[in-house]
C-alpha positions as CSV (number, residue, x, y, z in Angstrom):
1,X,-15.7,-29.9,32.4
2,X,-17.2,-28.4,34.9
3,X,-21.6,-27.8,35.1
4,X,-20.8,-24.3,35.2
5,X,-18.7,-24.2,32.4
6,X,-21.4,-26.4,30.7
7,X,-23.7,-23.9,31.1
8,X,-21.9,-20.8,30.2
9,X,-23.1,-18.8,27.3
10,X,-20.7,-17.3,25.5
11,X,-21.8,-13.9,25.9
12,X,-20.9,-11.3,23.2
13,X,-20.3,-6.7,23.9
14,X,-21.0,-5.0,21.5
15,X,-19.8,-1.2,21.2
16,X,-23.0,0.1,19.3
17,X,-22.7,4.7,18.7
18,X,-25.7,4.1,15.2
19,X,-22.8,4.5,12.8
20,X,-22.9,1.8,9.8
21,X,-20.2,0.5,10.5
22,X,-20.3,-0.4,14.5
23,X,-24.4,-2.1,12.8
24,X,-21.9,-3.8,10.4
25,X,-19.8,-5.4,14.2
26,X,-23.4,-5.6,16.1
27,X,-24.4,-7.8,12.8
28,X,-21.0,-9.4,13.3
29,X,-22.2,-10.4,16.5
30,X,-25.3,-11.5,16.0
31,X,-23.6,-13.6,13.5
32,X,-21.7,-15.4,16.1
33,X,-24.0,-14.8,18.7
34,X,-25.9,-17.2,16.3
35,X,-23.2,-19.9,15.7
36,X,-21.6,-20.6,19.2
37,X,-25.6,-20.6,20.9
38,X,-24.4,-16.9,22.8
39,X,-26.6,-13.4,23.4
40,X,-24.9,-10.0,22.7
41,X,-25.2,-6.8,25.1
42,X,-25.7,-4.3,22.4
43,X,-24.0,-1.5,24.1
44,X,-24.5,2.9,23.2
45,X,-22.3,5.2,26.0
46,X,-23.2,8.8,25.6
47,X,-22.1,12.0,27.2
48,X,-23.3,15.3,27.4
49,X,-21.4,17.7,24.8
50,X,-18.3,19.4,26.5
51,X,-20.0,22.4,26.0
52,X,-24.2,21.4,26.1
53,X,-26.2,24.6,26.9
54,X,-23.8,27.3,24.8
55,X,-22.5,27.1,21.2
56,X,-21.5,23.9,21.2
57,X,-22.5,21.5,18.5
58,X,-24.9,18.9,19.1
59,X,-23.8,15.3,18.4
60,X,-25.6,14.0,15.0
61,X,-28.9,12.7,14.9
62,X,-29.6,15.1,18.4
63,X,-31.2,18.7,18.2
64,X,-30.8,21.5,20.8
65,X,-33.1,20.7,23.7
66,X,-33.1,16.8,23.2
67,X,-32.7,14.2,26.0
68,X,-29.5,12.7,25.7
69,X,-30.0,9.5,26.8
70,X,-33.2,8.9,25.7
71,X,-32.0,9.5,21.7
72,X,-28.9,7.1,22.8
73,X,-31.5,4.5,23.5
74,X,-33.7,5.3,20.1
75,X,-30.8,5.1,18.5
76,X,-29.3,1.9,20.0
77,X,-32.8,0.3,18.9
78,X,-32.9,1.9,15.5
79,X,-28.9,0.1,15.0
80,X,-30.4,-3.0,16.3
81,X,-33.5,-3.6,13.8
82,X,-30.5,-3.2,10.7
83,X,-29.2,-5.5,12.2
84,X,-31.4,-8.1,14.4
85,X,-34.4,-9.8,12.7
86,X,-36.7,-12.0,15.2
87,X,-36.1,-15.3,13.2
88,X,-31.6,-15.1,14.0
89,X,-32.6,-17.1,17.7
90,X,-29.6,-14.7,19.2
91,X,-30.6,-12.2,22.2
92,X,-29.2,-8.6,21.4
93,X,-29.8,-6.7,24.8
94,X,-29.5,-3.5,25.0
95,X,-27.7,-1.4,27.3
96,X,-27.4,2.7,27.2
97,X,-24.8,3.8,30.3
98,X,-24.0,7.5,30.6
99,X,-20.6,7.7,29.9
100,X,-16.9,7.4,28.3
101,X,-17.1,5.3,25.6
102,X,-13.8,3.9,25.6
103,X,-14.8,2.6,29.4
104,X,-17.9,1.8,29.3
105,X,-17.0,-0.9,26.1
106,X,-14.0,-1.6,28.6
107,X,-16.5,-1.8,32.2
108,X,-19.2,-4.0,29.6
109,X,-16.7,-5.8,28.7
110,X,-16.2,-7.4,31.9
111,X,-15.8,-11.6,32.0
112,X,-17.6,-11.4,28.6
113,X,-16.3,-13.1,26.0
114,X,-15.6,-11.4,23.3
115,X,-15.8,-7.3,22.7
116,X,-17.1,-6.3,19.5
117,X,-16.7,-2.8,17.8
118,X,-16.5,-0.9,14.3
119,X,-12.7,-0.1,13.6
120,X,-14.0,4.3,13.5
121,X,-17.6,5.0,15.0
122,X,-19.9,8.4,14.2
123,X,-16.7,11.0,15.5
124,X,-13.9,9.2,13.2
125,X,-11.8,10.9,10.9
126,X,-12.5,9.0,7.9
127,X,-8.4,9.2,7.4
128,X,-8.1,7.4,10.9
129,X,-7.3,3.4,10.4
130,X,-8.3,2.9,13.6
131,X,-10.9,5.4,15.9
132,X,-9.4,6.4,19.5
133,X,-12.5,3.7,21.2
134,X,-11.4,0.6,19.3
135,X,-7.7,1.5,19.6
136,X,-8.7,1.8,23.5
137,X,-10.4,-2.0,23.5
138,X,-8.1,-3.3,21.9
139,X,-5.2,-3.0,23.9
140,X,-6.9,-2.6,27.9
141,X,-9.9,-5.3,27.4
142,X,-9.3,-8.4,29.4
143,X,-11.4,-10.6,27.0
144,X,-10.3,-11.1,23.4
145,X,-11.4,-8.0,20.3
146,X,-12.3,-8.3,16.9
147,X,-12.2,-4.6,14.9
148,X,-15.3,-4.7,12.1
149,X,-14.2,-2.3,9.3
150,X,-16.3,-0.4,7.2
151,X,-17.5,-2.5,4.0
152,X,-18.0,1.2,3.1
153,X,-15.0,1.8,2.5
154,X,-13.0,1.3,-0.8
155,X,-9.6,1.9,0.3
156,X,-9.9,-1.5,2.3
157,X,-9.3,-4.8,1.5
158,X,-9.8,-7.7,4.9
159,X,-12.7,-6.8,6.3
160,X,-12.2,-8.1,10.1
161,X,-9.2,-7.4,12.8
162,X,-9.0,-9.7,15.8
163,X,-6.6,-9.2,19.0
164,X,-7.2,-10.6,22.0
165,X,-5.4,-11.8,25.3
166,X,-5.9,-14.8,26.5
167,X,-3.9,-13.9,29.6
168,X,-6.7,-11.7,31.0
169,X,-3.5,-9.0,31.9
170,X,-4.5,-5.3,31.2
């Protein structure tokens, strides 16, 4: 093994949106990082609602006139607090990026060893087997992807699914 590889820290990127499923994904990633001696990047992607400033809806957890970036930072910090403790011995780096969630996660996962996402996020349809962001990450990520199903979903029997490409082809 080369010296450069011996110094390699296993890097896990996790998509977080404040949903219970994303917090469970973050918990899973922290446990995996503890096992591998790795680090975790908790990534929160945010966008302005399509009709912000008009009569459109505002995402859950945000009030009219909210600074969306600050709201995203708050939700991410809360999620990290729920999923990781000071005794975990794992570095969790919060990352807040404005942009399309799928693209933000794919960009963040470039060069990562693992991408972890929840099966459905905040805006997911409860009947959907796999949310659109998770599905696109599975199809397009250049690293292995782990999809964590919501533990609160009584209709699901298998909590974890994994997919990955060994070649790095997109």
